[in-house]
PDB file as gemmi writes it, atoms N, CA and C in Angstrom:
CRYST1    1.000    1.000    1.000  90.00  90.00  90.00 P 1                      
ATOM      1  N   MET A   1      12.266 -27.817   4.148  1.00  0.00           N  
ATOM      2  CA  MET A   1      12.628 -26.427   3.991  1.00  0.00           C  
ATOM      3  C   MET A   1      13.396 -25.979   5.232  1.00  0.00           C  
ATOM      4  N   SER A   2      14.524 -25.391   5.041  1.00  0.00           N  
ATOM      5  CA  SER A   2      15.316 -24.912   6.165  1.00  0.00           C  
ATOM      6  C   SER A   2      14.811 -23.555   6.633  1.00  0.00           C  
ATOM      7  N   ALA A   3      15.188 -23.171   7.829  1.00  0.00           N  
ATOM      8  CA  ALA A   3      14.787 -21.876   8.379  1.00  0.00           C  
ATOM      9  C   ALA A   3      15.325 -20.738   7.528  1.00  0.00           C  
ATOM     10  N   GLN A   4      16.394 -20.950   6.803  1.00  0.00           N  
ATOM     11  CA  GLN A   4      16.974 -19.906   5.974  1.00  0.00           C  
ATOM     12  C   GLN A   4      16.100 -19.584   4.769  1.00  0.00           C  
ATOM     13  N   CYS A   5      15.164 -20.444   4.432  1.00  0.00           N  
ATOM     14  CA  CYS A   5      14.309 -20.241   3.264  1.00  0.00           C  
ATOM     15  C   CYS A   5      13.016 -19.505   3.612  1.00  0.00           C  
ATOM     16  N   LEU A   6      12.795 -19.172   4.876  1.00  0.00           N  
ATOM     17  CA  LEU A   6      11.571 -18.487   5.270  1.00  0.00           C  
ATOM     18  C   LEU A   6      11.549 -17.063   4.747  1.00  0.00           C  
ATOM     19  N   LEU A   7      10.346 -16.549   4.518  1.00  0.00           N  
ATOM     20  CA  LEU A   7      10.197 -15.179   4.044  1.00  0.00           C  
ATOM     21  C   LEU A   7      10.787 -14.192   5.041  1.00  0.00           C  
ATOM     22  N   LYS A   8      11.396 -13.153   4.535  1.00  0.00           N  
ATOM     23  CA  LYS A   8      11.955 -12.099   5.372  1.00  0.00           C  
ATOM     24  C   LYS A   8      10.963 -10.963   5.584  1.00  0.00           C  
ATOM     25  N   TRP A   9       9.920 -10.884   4.745  1.00  0.00           N  
ATOM     26  CA  TRP A   9       8.939  -9.824   4.887  1.00  0.00           C  
ATOM     27  C   TRP A   9       7.557 -10.338   4.514  1.00  0.00           C  
ATOM     28  N   VAL A  10       6.536  -9.610   4.965  1.00  0.00           N  
ATOM     29  CA  VAL A  10       5.149  -9.949   4.675  1.00  0.00           C  
ATOM     30  C   VAL A  10       4.327  -8.659   4.706  1.00  0.00           C  
ATOM     31  N   ARG A  11       3.239  -8.619   3.944  1.00  0.00           N  
ATOM     32  CA  ARG A  11       2.304  -7.484   4.014  1.00  0.00           C  
ATOM     33  C   ARG A  11       1.161  -7.894   4.932  1.00  0.00           C  
ATOM     34  N   THR A  12       0.745  -6.992   5.811  1.00  0.00           N  
ATOM     35  CA  THR A  12      -0.318  -7.309   6.750  1.00  0.00           C  
ATOM     36  C   THR A  12      -1.177  -6.084   7.024  1.00  0.00           C  
ATOM     37  N   SER A  13      -2.373  -6.320   7.543  1.00  0.00           N  
ATOM     38  CA  SER A  13      -3.268  -5.234   7.932  1.00  0.00           C  
ATOM     39  C   SER A  13      -2.990  -4.866   9.388  1.00  0.00           C  
ATOM     40  N   LEU A  14      -3.066  -3.580   9.678  1.00  0.00           N  
ATOM     41  CA  LEU A  14      -2.886  -3.078  11.042  1.00  0.00           C  
ATOM     42  C   LEU A  14      -4.005  -2.109  11.375  1.00  0.00           C  
ATOM     43  N   MET A  15      -4.383  -2.076  12.645  1.00  0.00           N  
ATOM     44  CA  MET A  15      -5.233  -1.008  13.159  1.00  0.00           C  
ATOM     45  C   MET A  15      -4.441  -0.341  14.273  1.00  0.00           C  
ATOM     46  N   ILE A  16      -4.263   0.955  14.155  1.00  0.00           N  
ATOM     47  CA  ILE A  16      -3.492   1.718  15.122  1.00  0.00           C  
ATOM     48  C   ILE A  16      -4.446   2.690  15.798  1.00  0.00           C  
ATOM     49  N   SER A  17      -4.311   2.841  17.118  1.00  0.00           N  
ATOM     50  CA  SER A  17      -5.226   3.716  17.845  1.00  0.00           C  
ATOM     51  C   SER A  17      -4.505   4.467  18.947  1.00  0.00           C  
ATOM     52  N   PHE A  18      -5.100   5.598  19.346  1.00  0.00           N  
ATOM     53  CA  PHE A  18      -4.714   6.319  20.555  1.00  0.00           C  
ATOM     54  C   PHE A  18      -5.822   6.116  21.562  1.00  0.00           C  
ATOM     55  N   ARG A  19      -5.431   5.870  22.803  1.00  0.00           N  
ATOM     56  CA  ARG A  19      -6.399   5.690  23.888  1.00  0.00           C  
ATOM     57  C   ARG A  19      -5.994   6.548  25.078  1.00  0.00           C  
ATOM     58  N   ALA A  20      -6.962   6.873  25.920  1.00  0.00           N  
ATOM     59  CA  ALA A  20      -6.693   7.656  27.122  1.00  0.00           C  
ATOM     60  C   ALA A  20      -6.242   6.766  28.273  1.00  0.00           C  
ATOM     61  N   ALA A  21      -6.502   5.455  28.183  1.00  0.00           N  
ATOM     62  CA  ALA A  21      -6.139   4.513  29.245  1.00  0.00           C  
ATOM     63  C   ALA A  21      -5.407   3.327  28.626  1.00  0.00           C  
ATOM     64  N   ALA A  22      -4.592   2.673  29.430  1.00  0.00           N  
ATOM     65  CA  ALA A  22      -3.807   1.533  28.940  1.00  0.00           C  
ATOM     66  C   ALA A  22      -4.704   0.386  28.479  1.00  0.00           C  
ATOM     67  N   SER A  23      -5.860   0.228  29.094  1.00  0.00           N  
ATOM     68  CA  SER A  23      -6.801  -0.812  28.674  1.00  0.00           C  
ATOM     69  C   SER A  23      -8.221  -0.335  28.927  1.00  0.00           C  
ATOM     70  N   GLY A  24      -9.130  -0.803  28.105  1.00  0.00           N  
ATOM     71  CA  GLY A  24     -10.536  -0.453  28.257  1.00  0.00           C  
ATOM     72  C   GLY A  24     -10.860   0.922  27.695  1.00  0.00           C  
ATOM     73  N   GLY A  25     -12.130   1.156  27.539  1.00  0.00           N  
ATOM     74  CA  GLY A  25     -12.592   2.427  26.996  1.00  0.00           C  
ATOM     75  C   GLY A  25     -12.432   2.493  25.498  1.00  0.00           C  
ATOM     76  N   PRO A  26     -13.203   3.358  24.879  1.00  0.00           N  
ATOM     77  CA  PRO A  26     -13.146   3.479  23.425  1.00  0.00           C  
ATOM     78  C   PRO A  26     -11.864   4.195  22.993  1.00  0.00           C  
ATOM     79  N   PRO A  27     -11.392   3.917  21.790  1.00  0.00           N  
ATOM     80  CA  PRO A  27     -10.230   4.648  21.291  1.00  0.00           C  
ATOM     81  C   PRO A  27     -10.604   6.103  21.003  1.00  0.00           C  
ATOM     82  N   LEU A  28      -9.653   7.000  21.201  1.00  0.00           N  
ATOM     83  CA  LEU A  28      -9.863   8.414  20.878  1.00  0.00           C  
ATOM     84  C   LEU A  28      -9.699   8.663  19.386  1.00  0.00           C  
ATOM     85  N   TRP A  29      -8.896   7.819  18.739  1.00  0.00           N  
ATOM     86  CA  TRP A  29      -8.603   7.944  17.308  1.00  0.00           C  
ATOM     87  C   TRP A  29      -8.148   6.584  16.806  1.00  0.00           C  
ATOM     88  N   THR A  30      -8.523   6.224  15.586  1.00  0.00           N  
ATOM     89  CA  THR A  30      -8.046   4.978  14.978  1.00  0.00           C  
ATOM     90  C   THR A  30      -7.689   5.226  13.517  1.00  0.00           C  
ATOM     91  N   GLU A  31      -6.797   4.386  13.038  1.00  0.00           N  
ATOM     92  CA  GLU A  31      -6.410   4.415  11.631  1.00  0.00           C  
ATOM     93  C   GLU A  31      -6.214   2.968  11.195  1.00  0.00           C  
ATOM     94  N   GLN A  32      -6.842   2.591  10.085  1.00  0.00           N  
ATOM     95  CA  GLN A  32      -6.746   1.212   9.610  1.00  0.00           C  
ATOM     96  C   GLN A  32      -5.898   1.138   8.349  1.00  0.00           C  
ATOM     97  N   TRP A  33      -4.907   0.291   8.406  1.00  0.00           N  
ATOM     98  CA  TRP A  33      -4.002   0.054   7.278  1.00  0.00           C  
ATOM     99  C   TRP A  33      -4.366  -1.308   6.697  1.00  0.00           C  
ATOM    100  N   THR A  34      -5.244  -1.314   5.675  1.00  0.00           N  
ATOM    101  CA  THR A  34      -5.735  -2.555   5.085  1.00  0.00           C  
ATOM    102  C   THR A  34      -5.708  -2.461   3.570  1.00  0.00           C  
ATOM    103  N   GLY A  35      -5.923  -3.597   2.914  1.00  0.00           N  
ATOM    104  CA  GLY A  35      -6.013  -3.632   1.450  1.00  0.00           C  
ATOM    105  C   GLY A  35      -4.799  -3.022   0.789  1.00  0.00           C  
ATOM    106  N   ALA A  36      -5.046  -2.063  -0.089  1.00  0.00           N  
ATOM    107  CA  ALA A  36      -3.945  -1.404  -0.809  1.00  0.00           C  
ATOM    108  C   ALA A  36      -3.019  -0.650   0.135  1.00  0.00           C  
ATOM    109  N   ASN A  37      -3.504  -0.322   1.338  1.00  0.00           N  
ATOM    110  CA  ASN A  37      -2.694   0.394   2.327  1.00  0.00           C  
ATOM    111  C   ASN A  37      -2.099  -0.536   3.379  1.00  0.00           C  
ATOM    112  N   SER A  38      -2.111  -1.849   3.127  1.00  0.00           N  
ATOM    113  CA  SER A  38      -1.531  -2.768   4.108  1.00  0.00           C  
ATOM    114  C   SER A  38      -0.048  -2.453   4.284  1.00  0.00           C  
ATOM    115  N   VAL A  39       0.505  -2.906   5.382  1.00  0.00           N  
ATOM    116  CA  VAL A  39       1.852  -2.517   5.810  1.00  0.00           C  
ATOM    117  C   VAL A  39       2.841  -3.648   5.559  1.00  0.00           C  
ATOM    118  N   GLN A  40       3.992  -3.313   5.022  1.00  0.00           N  
ATOM    119  CA  GLN A  40       5.060  -4.303   4.857  1.00  0.00           C  
ATOM    120  C   GLN A  40       5.819  -4.421   6.166  1.00  0.00           C  
ATOM    121  N   VAL A  41       5.933  -5.646   6.657  1.00  0.00           N  
ATOM    122  CA  VAL A  41       6.689  -5.938   7.870  1.00  0.00           C  
ATOM    123  C   VAL A  41       7.906  -6.750   7.463  1.00  0.00           C  
ATOM    124  N   SER A  42       9.084  -6.290   7.855  1.00  0.00           N  
ATOM    125  CA  SER A  42      10.328  -6.950   7.499  1.00  0.00           C  
ATOM    126  C   SER A  42      11.133  -7.206   8.768  1.00  0.00           C  
ATOM    127  N   ASP A  43      11.379  -8.473   9.062  1.00  0.00           N  
ATOM    128  CA  ASP A  43      12.100  -8.858  10.285  1.00  0.00           C  
ATOM    129  C   ASP A  43      11.460  -8.257  11.529  1.00  0.00           C  
ATOM    130  N   GLY A  44      10.131  -8.141  11.522  1.00  0.00           N  
ATOM    131  CA  GLY A  44       9.396  -7.634  12.683  1.00  0.00           C  
ATOM    132  C   GLY A  44       9.300  -6.122  12.758  1.00  0.00           C  
ATOM    133  N   LEU A  45       9.854  -5.413  11.800  1.00  0.00           N  
ATOM    134  CA  LEU A  45       9.842  -3.947  11.797  1.00  0.00           C  
ATOM    135  C   LEU A  45       8.897  -3.417  10.734  1.00  0.00           C  
ATOM    136  N   PHE A  46       8.218  -2.310  11.038  1.00  0.00           N  
ATOM    137  CA  PHE A  46       7.368  -1.651  10.055  1.00  0.00           C  
ATOM    138  C   PHE A  46       7.433  -0.151  10.281  1.00  0.00           C  
ATOM    139  N   ASN A  47       6.989   0.601   9.280  1.00  0.00           N  
ATOM    140  CA  ASN A  47       7.027   2.047   9.341  1.00  0.00           C  
ATOM    141  C   ASN A  47       5.743   2.591   8.736  1.00  0.00           C  
ATOM    142  N   VAL A  48       5.018   3.408   9.495  1.00  0.00           N  
ATOM    143  CA  VAL A  48       3.832   4.090   8.983  1.00  0.00           C  
ATOM    144  C   VAL A  48       3.881   5.546   9.441  1.00  0.00           C  
ATOM    145  N   MET A  49       3.194   6.415   8.719  1.00  0.00           N  
ATOM    146  CA  MET A  49       3.079   7.808   9.104  1.00  0.00           C  
ATOM    147  C   MET A  49       1.691   7.996   9.708  1.00  0.00           C  
ATOM    148  N   LEU A  50       1.626   8.073  11.037  1.00  0.00           N  
ATOM    149  CA  LEU A  50       0.339   8.211  11.707  1.00  0.00           C  
ATOM    150  C   LEU A  50      -0.364   9.477  11.236  1.00  0.00           C  
ATOM    151  N   GLY A  51      -1.641   9.333  10.941  1.00  0.00           N  
ATOM    152  CA  GLY A  51      -2.439  10.462  10.494  1.00  0.00           C  
ATOM    153  C   GLY A  51      -2.454  10.655   8.993  1.00  0.00           C  
ATOM    154  N   SER A  52      -1.711   9.847   8.258  1.00  0.00           N  
ATOM    155  CA  SER A  52      -1.685  10.025   6.805  1.00  0.00           C  
ATOM    156  C   SER A  52      -2.930   9.461   6.120  1.00  0.00           C  
ATOM    157  N   LEU A  53      -3.621   8.527   6.756  1.00  0.00           N  
ATOM    158  CA  LEU A  53      -4.869   7.984   6.197  1.00  0.00           C  
ATOM    159  C   LEU A  53      -6.089   8.597   6.873  1.00  0.00           C  
ATOM    160  N   THR A  54      -6.000   8.810   8.171  1.00  0.00           N  
ATOM    161  CA  THR A  54      -7.088   9.399   8.958  1.00  0.00           C  
ATOM    162  C   THR A  54      -6.481  10.522   9.799  1.00  0.00           C  
ATOM    163  N   ALA A  55      -6.881  11.744   9.527  1.00  0.00           N  
ATOM    164  CA  ALA A  55      -6.308  12.882  10.245  1.00  0.00           C  
ATOM    165  C   ALA A  55      -6.483  12.730  11.754  1.00  0.00           C  
ATOM    166  N   ILE A  56      -5.457  13.134  12.504  1.00  0.00           N  
ATOM    167  CA  ILE A  56      -5.514  13.111  13.968  1.00  0.00           C  
ATOM    168  C   ILE A  56      -6.000  14.491  14.419  1.00  0.00           C  
ATOM    169  N   PRO A  57      -7.187  14.560  15.043  1.00  0.00           N  
ATOM    170  CA  PRO A  57      -7.684  15.862  15.506  1.00  0.00           C  
ATOM    171  C   PRO A  57      -6.711  16.483  16.518  1.00  0.00           C  
ATOM    172  N   GLN A  58      -6.472  17.765  16.382  1.00  0.00           N  
ATOM    173  CA  GLN A  58      -5.521  18.452  17.257  1.00  0.00           C  
ATOM    174  C   GLN A  58      -5.897  18.304  18.725  1.00  0.00           C  
ATOM    175  N   ASN A  59      -7.209  18.305  19.041  1.00  0.00           N  
ATOM    176  CA  ASN A  59      -7.624  18.212  20.443  1.00  0.00           C  
ATOM    177  C   ASN A  59      -7.275  16.864  21.070  1.00  0.00           C  
ATOM    178  N   ILE A  60      -7.062  15.828  20.268  1.00  0.00           N  
ATOM    179  CA  ILE A  60      -6.630  14.525  20.799  1.00  0.00           C  
ATOM    180  C   ILE A  60      -5.232  14.659  21.386  1.00  0.00           C  
ATOM    181  N   VAL A  61      -4.376  15.383  20.695  1.00  0.00           N  
ATOM    182  CA  VAL A  61      -2.988  15.528  21.128  1.00  0.00           C  
ATOM    183  C   VAL A  61      -2.857  16.588  22.227  1.00  0.00           C  
ATOM    184  N   THR A  62      -3.474  17.731  22.031  1.00  0.00           N  
ATOM    185  CA  THR A  62      -3.314  18.820  22.999  1.00  0.00           C  
ATOM    186  C   THR A  62      -4.209  18.673  24.219  1.00  0.00           C  
ATOM    187  N   GLY A  63      -5.281  17.895  24.112  1.00  0.00           N  
ATOM    188  CA  GLY A  63      -6.222  17.768  25.218  1.00  0.00           C  
ATOM    189  C   GLY A  63      -5.969  16.586  26.134  1.00  0.00           C  
ATOM    190  N   ASN A  64      -4.885  15.853  25.920  1.00  0.00           N  
ATOM    191  CA  ASN A  64      -4.591  14.673  26.739  1.00  0.00           C  
ATOM    192  C   ASN A  64      -3.128  14.698  27.162  1.00  0.00           C  
ATOM    193  N   ASN A  65      -2.891  14.664  28.469  1.00  0.00           N  
ATOM    194  CA  ASN A  65      -1.519  14.647  28.982  1.00  0.00           C  
ATOM    195  C   ASN A  65      -0.824  13.332  28.684  1.00  0.00           C  
ATOM    196  N   THR A  66      -1.597  12.238  28.650  1.00  0.00           N  
ATOM    197  CA  THR A  66      -1.045  10.906  28.403  1.00  0.00           C  
ATOM    198  C   THR A  66      -1.881  10.215  27.344  1.00  0.00           C  
ATOM    199  N   LEU A  67      -1.223   9.651  26.348  1.00  0.00           N  
ATOM    200  CA  LEU A  67      -1.894   8.848  25.325  1.00  0.00           C  
ATOM    201  C   LEU A  67      -1.218   7.494  25.256  1.00  0.00           C  
ATOM    202  N   PHE A  68      -2.005   6.464  25.023  1.00  0.00           N  
ATOM    203  CA  PHE A  68      -1.488   5.101  24.861  1.00  0.00           C  
ATOM    204  C   PHE A  68      -1.689   4.703  23.413  1.00  0.00           C  
ATOM    205  N   LEU A  69      -0.654   4.128  22.822  1.00  0.00           N  
ATOM    206  CA  LEU A  69      -0.688   3.703  21.437  1.00  0.00           C  
ATOM    207  C   LEU A  69      -1.062   2.231  21.382  1.00  0.00           C  
ATOM    208  N   GLY A  70      -2.093   1.912  20.616  1.00  0.00           N  
ATOM    209  CA  GLY A  70      -2.505   0.528  20.438  1.00  0.00           C  
ATOM    210  C   GLY A  70      -2.247   0.075  19.016  1.00  0.00           C  
ATOM    211  N   ILE A  71      -1.720  -1.135  18.850  1.00  0.00           N  
ATOM    212  CA  ILE A  71      -1.473  -1.698  17.531  1.00  0.00           C  
ATOM    213  C   ILE A  71      -2.100  -3.083  17.495  1.00  0.00           C  
ATOM    214  N   THR A  72      -3.035  -3.295  16.575  1.00  0.00           N  
ATOM    215  CA  THR A  72      -3.697  -4.582  16.413  1.00  0.00           C  
ATOM    216  C   THR A  72      -3.347  -5.128  15.037  1.00  0.00           C  
ATOM    217  N   VAL A  73      -2.844  -6.358  15.014  1.00  0.00           N  
ATOM    218  CA  VAL A  73      -2.472  -7.018  13.747  1.00  0.00           C  
ATOM    219  C   VAL A  73      -3.594  -7.934  13.340  1.00  0.00           C  
TER     220      VAL A  73                                                      
END                                                                             
């Protein structure tokens, strides 16, 4: 099989989170994209609407000067 025959897209599960620190500590908010809500990845790119599955509490956004986005595949 040549490299040209490889799949261009795949569906995968993602967990996306906001954290107060770059590493360590519990997440302030998480959203899991699994099963019927798994994400299509095409050429390494994907698109999700944060907060569409799990609402983001307003105090997470307004109460933190800096947030770190975590993505786990």
